[in-house]
C-alpha positions in Angstrom: -5.7 -21.3 -9.6 -6.3 -24.6 -7.8 -5.6 -24.8 -4.0 -4.3 -21.2 -3.8 -7.7 -19.8 -5.0 -9.7 -22.2 -2.8 -7.9 -20.9 0.2 -8.5 -17.3 -0.8 -12.2 -17.9 -1.4 -12.6 -19.7 1.9 -11.0 -16.9 3.8 -13.3 -14.3 2.1 -16.3 -16.2 3.5 -15.2 -15.4 7.0 -14.0 -11.8 6.3 -15.7 -9.2 8.4 -16.3 -6.5 5.9 -16.5 -3.8 8.6 -13.4 -4.8 10.5 -11.7 -1.4 9.9 -14.9 0.3 11.1 -15.5 -1.8 14.2 -12.2 -1.4 15.9 -12.2 2.4 16.1 -11.2 4.1 19.4 -13.8 4.6 22.1 -14.0 8.4 22.5 -14.8 10.3 25.7 -15.0 14.1 25.5 -13.5 15.8 28.6 -13.5 19.4 27.3 -15.6 21.4 24.7 -15.0 24.9 23.4 -12.5 26.4 20.9 -10.1 23.5 21.7 -11.8 20.2 22.2 -10.1 17.6 24.4 -10.9 13.9 24.2 -9.6 10.6 25.4 -9.2 8.0 22.7 -9.2 4.5 24.3 -8.0 1.6 22.1 -8.8 -1.6 23.9 -7.7 -4.0 21.2 -4.9 -6.5 20.8 -2.0 -6.0 18.3 -3.3 -9.0 16.4 -6.7 -7.4 15.9 -5.2 -4.1 14.8 -3.0 -5.8 12.3 -5.9 -6.7 10.0 -5.7 -7.1 6.3 -2.5 -5.8 4.7 -1.3 -4.1 7.9 0.4 -7.4 8.8 2.5 -7.6 5.6 5.6 -6.0 7.0 6.5 -5.7 10.7 7.2 -2.1 11.3 8.5 -1.0 14.7 7.3 2.4 15.8 4.1 2.0 13.8 1.0 3.7 15.3 -2.3 1.7 15.6 -4.2 1.4 12.3 -7.4 2.7 13.9 -5.8 6.0 14.9 -5.5 6.8 11.2 -8.9 5.4 10.7 -10.5 7.7 13.3 -8.7 10.8 11.9 -10.0 10.0 8.5 -13.5 9.3 9.8 -13.6 12.7 11.5 -12.1 14.6 8.6 -13.3 13.1 5.3 -12.6 15.0 2.0 -15.1 17.5 0.8 -14.2 16.7 -2.8 -13.3 13.0 -2.9 -12.1 13.2 -6.5 -9.6 16.0 -6.0 -8.7 16.0 -2.3 -5.7 14.1 -1.0 -4.4 12.9 2.4 -0.7 13.3 2.8 1.4 11.3 5.3 4.9 12.9 5.5 6.4 10.1 7.8 4.5 7.3 6.0 6.6 4.4 7.5 4.9 1.2 6.3 1.8 2.9 4.9 -0.7 2.7 7.7 -2.4 5.9 6.7 -2.4 5.0 3.0 -4.1 1.7 3.8 -6.8 3.3 5.9 -7.3 6.0 3.3 -7.8 3.5 0.5 -10.3 1.5 2.5 -12.4 4.6 2.7 -12.0 5.7 -0.9 -9.7 8.6 -0.1 -6.8 9.6 -2.4 -3.4 9.4 -0.6 0.2 10.4 -0.9 3.0 8.9 1.3 6.6 10.2 1.7 9.4 8.6 3.6 13.2 8.6 3.4 13.5 4.7 3.6 13.1 3.0 0.3 12.1 -0.2 2.1 9.2 1.6 3.8 8.1 3.1 0.5 8.3 -0.3 -1.2 6.2 -1.9 1.6 3.7 0.9 1.5 3.4 0.7 -2.2 2.8 -3.0 -2.2 0.1 -2.8 0.4 -2.1 -0.4 -1.7 -1.4 -1.9 -5.1 -3.3 -4.4 -7.2 -1.5 -7.6 -8.1 -2.2 -10.4 -10.6 -2.7 -13.4 -8.3 -2.4 -16.0 -11.1 0.9 -14.6 -12.2 2.0 -14.3 -8.5 1.2 -18.0 -7.9 3.1 -19.0 -11.1 6.2 -17.1 -10.0 6.0 -18.5 -6.5 5.8 -22.1 -7.8 8.8 -21.3 -10.2 10.7 -19.9 -7.2 10.0 -23.0 -5.2 11.2 -25.3 -8.0 14.4 -23.3 -8.4 15.0 -23.4 -4.7 14.6 -27.2 -4.5 16.9 -27.6 -7.4 19.7 -25.6 -5.8 19.3 -26.1 -2.1 20.9 -29.6 -2.1 24.1 -27.9 -3.6 24.7 -26.2 -0.2 28.2 -25.2 0.4 29.8 -22.8 2.9 30.0 -19.7 0.8 32.4 -16.9 1.8 30.3 -14.4 3.7 31.1 -11.2 5.4 31.3 -10.7 9.2 27.9 -9.0 9.5 26.2 -11.9 7.7 28.0 -14.6 9.6 27.1 -12.9 12.9 23.3 -12.8 12.2 22.7 -15.8 9.9 23.9 -19.4 9.9 25.7 -20.4 6.7 22.9 -22.6 5.6 20.3 -19.8 6.1 22.5 -17.3 4.3 22.9 -19.8 1.4 19.1 -20.3 1.2 18.3 -16.6 1.4 20.7 -16.1 -1.4 18.8 -18.6 -3.6 15.6 -16.7 -3.1 17.3 -13.3 -3.6 18.9 -14.5 -6.9 15.6 -15.7 -8.2 13.9 -12.4 -7.4 16.7 -10.4 -9.0 16.2 -12.4 -12.2 12.5 -11.6 -12.4 11.2 -8.9 -14.7 10.0 -5.8 -12.9 6.3 -6.0 -12.0 4.0 -5.3 -9.0 4.1 -9.1 -8.4 7.9 -8.9 -8.1 7.6 -6.1 -5.6 5.2 -8.2 -3.6 7.6 -11.1 -3.5 10.5 -8.9 -2.5 8.5 -7.5 0.4 7.7 -11.1 1.5 11.4 -11.9 1.3 12.5 -8.9 3.4 9.7 -9.6 5.8 11.2 -13.1 6.8 14.8 -11.9 7.2 14.4 -11.2 11.0 12.5 -14.5 11.5 15.2 -16.7 10.0 18.1 -14.8 11.5 19.7 -15.4 14.9 18.0 -12.3 16.3 15.1 -12.2 18.7 11.9 -12.1 16.7 10.0 -9.5 18.6 12.9 -7.2 19.7 13.1 -3.7 18.3 16.8 -3.3 17.8 18.1 -6.8 17.0 20.3 -8.7 19.4 21.6 -12.3 19.1 19.3 -15.0 20.6 21.6 -17.8 21.4 18.8 -20.2 22.1 16.7 -19.5 19.0 15.3 -22.5 17.2 16.5 -22.6 13.6 13.8 -21.7 11.0 13.4 -23.3 7.6 13.8 -20.5 5.0 11.6 -21.9 2.2 8.8 -22.8 4.6 8.9 -19.3 6.2 8.9 -17.7 2.8 6.0 -19.8 1.5 3.9 -19.1 4.6 4.6 -15.4 4.5 3.7 -15.1 0.9 0.5 -17.1 1.3 -0.5 -15.0 4.3 0.2 -11.8 2.4 -1.8 -13.1 -0.6 -4.8 -13.9 1.5 -4.8 -10.5 3.2 -4.1 -8.6 0.0 -7.0 -10.3 -1.8 -9.3 -9.5 1.1 -8.1 -5.9 1.2 -8.4 -5.3 -2.5 -12.0 -6.7 -2.5 -13.0 -4.1 0.1 -11.4 -1.1 -1.5 -13.0 1.2 -4.1 -11.2 1.0 -7.4 -11.1 4.7 -8.3 -8.7 6.0 -5.7 -5.2 7.4 -6.3 -2.2 6.2 -4.2 1.3 7.7 -4.7 4.4 7.1 -2.7 7.6 9.1 -2.9 11.1 8.5 -1.5 12.1 11.9 -0.2 12.8 14.3 2.5 9.8 15.8 4.3 11.7 19.1 4.6 11.4 19.6 0.9 7.7 19.0 0.1 7.4 22.2 -1.9 10.0 20.7 -4.4 7.9 17.6 -5.1 6.2 18.6 -8.4 3.4 16.1 -7.9 2.1 18.0 -4.9 1.9 21.4 -6.7 -1.6 21.1 -8.1 -3.0 18.7 -5.4 -5.4 19.8 -2.6 -3.8 18.4 0.5 -6.9 18.7 2.6 -5.4 16.6 5.5 -1.9 15.7 6.7 -1.4 12.8 9.0 2.0 12.9 10.6 3.6 10.4 12.9 7.2 11.4 13.5 9.6 9.2 15.6 8.9 9.6 19.3 11.7 11.4 21.1 14.0 9.1 23.1 12.4 6.0 21.5 14.9 4.6 19.0 16.5 5.5 15.6 15.2 3.5 12.7 18.2 2.7 10.6 19.9 0.4 13.3 16.5 -1.3 13.9 16.3 -2.4 10.3 20.0 -3.3 9.7 19.2 -6.9 8.9 16.5 -5.9 6.4 18.7 -3.3 4.8 21.5 -5.8 4.5 19.5 -8.2 2.3 17.6 -5.4 0.7 20.8 -3.8 -0.7 20.7 -6.1 -3.7 17.5 -4.4 -4.9 18.1 -0.9 -3.6 19.5 0.6 -6.9 16.3 -0.4 -8.7 14.1 1.6 -6.4 16.0 4.8 -5.7 17.8 7.6 -7.6 21.6 7.4 -7.2 21.7 10.4 -4.9 19.0 8.9 -2.6 20.6 5.5 -2.0 21.5 6.2 1.6 18.7 8.7 2.3 17.5 6.6 5.3 20.7 7.3 7.1 19.7 11.0 7.2 16.7 10.2 9.4 15.5 12.4 12.2 17.4 11.3 15.2 15.2 10.7 18.3 17.5 8.8 20.7 19.2 9.5 23.1 17.2 12.6 24.1 20.2 14.7 25.1 20.1 18.4 24.7 21.7 18.4 21.3 19.4 15.8 19.8 16.3 17.4 21.4 17.1 20.8 19.8 17.7 19.2 16.4 14.5 17.1 16.8 12.3 20.1 17.4 14.0 22.2 14.8 13.4 19.4 12.2 9.7 19.2 13.2 9.4 23.0 12.9 10.8 22.9 9.4 8.7 19.9 8.5 5.4 21.6 9.5 6.4 24.8 7.8 6.5 22.7 4.7 3.1 21.2 5.2 1.7 24.7 5.9 3.2 26.0 2.7 1.4 23.4 0.5 -2.0 23.3 2.3 -4.9 25.5 1.4 -6.9 27.5 4.0 -8.8 25.2 6.4 -6.5 22.3 5.6 -6.0 20.0 8.7 -2.8 18.7 10.2 -3.0 15.7 12.6 0.2 14.9 14.5 0.5 11.6 16.4 3.1 12.2 19.1 4.0 11.4 22.7 5.8 12.9 25.6 9.0 11.1 26.8 11.2 10.9 29.8 15.0 10.8 30.1 16.8 10.0 33.3 13.4 10.0 35.0 12.8 13.6 33.9 9.6 14.3 32.0 10.0 16.0 28.6 6.7 17.7 27.5 7.0 17.0 23.8 3.3 17.5 23.2 3.0 21.0 24.7 6.3 22.1 23.1 5.2 20.9 19.7 1.8 22.6 20.0 3.6 25.9 20.7 5.9 25.4 17.7 3.1 24.5 15.3 0.9 27.4 16.4 3.8 29.9 15.8 4.0 28.6 12.2 0.4 29.8 11.7 -1.8 26.7 12.4 -4.7 27.0 14.8 -5.1 24.3 17.5 -8.6 22.8 17.3 -8.4 19.4 19.1 -6.2 17.3 21.5 -6.9 13.6 21.7 -5.0 11.8 24.5 -4.5 8.2 23.6 -4.6 5.1 25.8 -3.9 1.5 24.6 -4.2 -1.8 26.4 -2.4 -4.3 24.1 0.9 -3.9 26.0 4.3 -3.0 24.6 5.7 -6.5 24.1 8.5 -8.4 25.8 11.3 -6.5 24.0 9.8 -3.0 23.7 11.4 0.0 25.3 8.6 0.2 27.9 10.7 2.3 30.2 10.6 5.0 27.6 7.1 4.6 26.2 4.8 3.5 29.1 1.9 5.9 29.2 0.0 4.0 31.9 2.3 4.2 34.8 2.2 6.5 37.8 3.5 9.5 35.9 0.3 11.2 34.9 2.2 14.0 33.2 3.4 11.8 30.4 0.8 11.6 27.6 0.4 10.2 24.1 -1.8 12.3 21.8 -3.2 13.0 18.4 -3.1 16.8 18.0 -5.4 18.4 15.4 -4.6 21.8 13.8 -6.2 23.9 11.1 -4.6 26.2 8.7 
């Protein structure tokens, strides 16, 4: 494979084979008994926590990779061949990645087809020779067509967020990908394409919900795409070399209020559910990804059933945390965990990653309220792990809603463990 393979081999020499084991939370027990209470301290940077394939696709609202890792370490499967971890808000596949690293079968469910595609790519095998060939073909096609630039008629949304030249160049890559035969390698290249959309747009790079950055330096589309693809290849190769080859990973586009209707789950032992719902009063996901959904729409029909094309628009609303949205939020979570309860066997574990919030400077005790709801369903509370992080929330994060390290000691972020 020439230079591509040499770069991969060189990076493997420096790979820390225990990276996902060495960055686990530092745990301090503050209460023992029927309900154990701990502090999970995560003193690592975002860069360190984005190891291996976690960095493929920037997912806002993602929980630290090592949170899933610690849960899986504490609750390994008794029967690795037949037991499955289920993530019913799988997002970009954090729990699936951590499960595969540990040889644990996993299932991910989400209402966003982009999330499901990104999750699937992270835990899939790809043919790197074929991938390099297709990338080189794409580059040649791009160079043949890019000099033919003309101001194409584009809609208002596109012209607001992308210069005409960038829109033209994204279209060249998009058209090449559409023309490829379906394969895991095509999925991989599509995720790389979606992953650069924000970077080459006129939006702030690190912002959660996009806004125009009028001073942003233009980015070269082809260079951004080549770099992103090569970075993903390097990380995918390293990840695949670390993972056992006999695990099962399944992803489903679907509603987590209807788990019992997913036939695949009927004969599976869901020994552990890891659940990371949107945090109340944080943000709603569809507007955050409007740029990615815009360019992804050209592939959407291939990845979803006709009736599920706009499923992501039915998301659980988390913002603003007014009384109506709060009530619907908790009612959704109640139904959601009634569903997990219905498909789990006795002693099955449920781990919910959630945080309190505030609105108009008023504290909303999400954790305690959710504990009461889940206990009424029939689960037994066994452990509360309050989480601290030190990597900061970023320049554009909603830190006024999500800061757990200020003067308000009531506001907490937690991983709550239940048992059926």
